[in-house]
C-alpha positions, 0 to 999 in steps of 0.5 A: 486584523489578524492574518488568516492562519493556514494549518500546517500538514501533519508531521509524516510520522503522524500518518504512520501512527494514525494508520497503526491506530486504525488497524489496532481498533478494528473490531472482531469479525463475525463468525466465518461460515465454513473452514476459515482460510485464515486458520493457519497460524503461519499466515501471520508470519507471511507478513515478514516474508518468512513463509511465502515468496514475494510476487512481482506485480509488473506493469509495462510501459505500454500499459502506463502510456496507454492510460488503459487500466482495465487489464491491470484492475482485472488482475488485481480483482482476482486477488480480492475475489475470495477469502482464500485468494485474499489470505494466500496473497497477503503481504506478498506483492512487490510493485514493478514497472518494466520498460524504464531501465534507460530512464534517467529518473527514478520511478517515483519521479515519473509522474505518468506512472503515478497517474496510472497507479492512482487511476488503478487505486480509484478502482482497487485500493487494497494495496496495504493488504497485498504489498509486502510491508518492507520499506522499499515497497512503502517508499514506492507506495508513498511516492506514487500517491504523494508528490515527491519533492526530493528523491535521493538514491543510496544504493538500493534504497530510495529516500523521498521527501514528499509533499503532504497535500490534503488530497494525497493524505485523503487518498492514503486514508482511503487506502487504509480504510479500504484494507480494514473494510476488506478484512471485515468482508473476508472475516480476517482475524483481528491479529492479522489486521493488528500485526499488519498495522504494526508492520506497516507502521514500522516500514512507514517510519523508516521511509518517513524518518 
């Protein structure tokens, strides 16, 4: 009798390619009723941090250790309340966690932070739209969603070898689809979604290489 074959997880770069294809395939949104907050052509360059400064989204150690996510979710919900808020804060956020300066481990290795982040994500999964699409941000996003097996620190760069478990892949795909759903709800132009997909793919490939 042949042994049961256990399928291997997809190569890491396949996740980046899958995300890119999902963003490229998004259909054109319906006509927006009223002046569009996306009309400014300079918004697309915000994806490269060329227009608006990055905003640090800071969670405290007290918040993390309490396990209460209500305040954090309320702050994030304000970003998705209106098309204007969604457009103005696109690709501007950088995750930060205060109170861990004396910890011997990197943020990616502190599982209490990961559990806090994942609990927030079940209520508000729109990170891919709002995080600045830089490699360091994507490394943090992946490390908080997946289980990092090895974390190497080289100066200011953190490289993580991650475990591609099925639940974590499903969470990653949920975040990607949530971003597309947000773009549909907010009538974001196709070029915003497509440019974002290209930027995210590039950053993810740098991290997952």
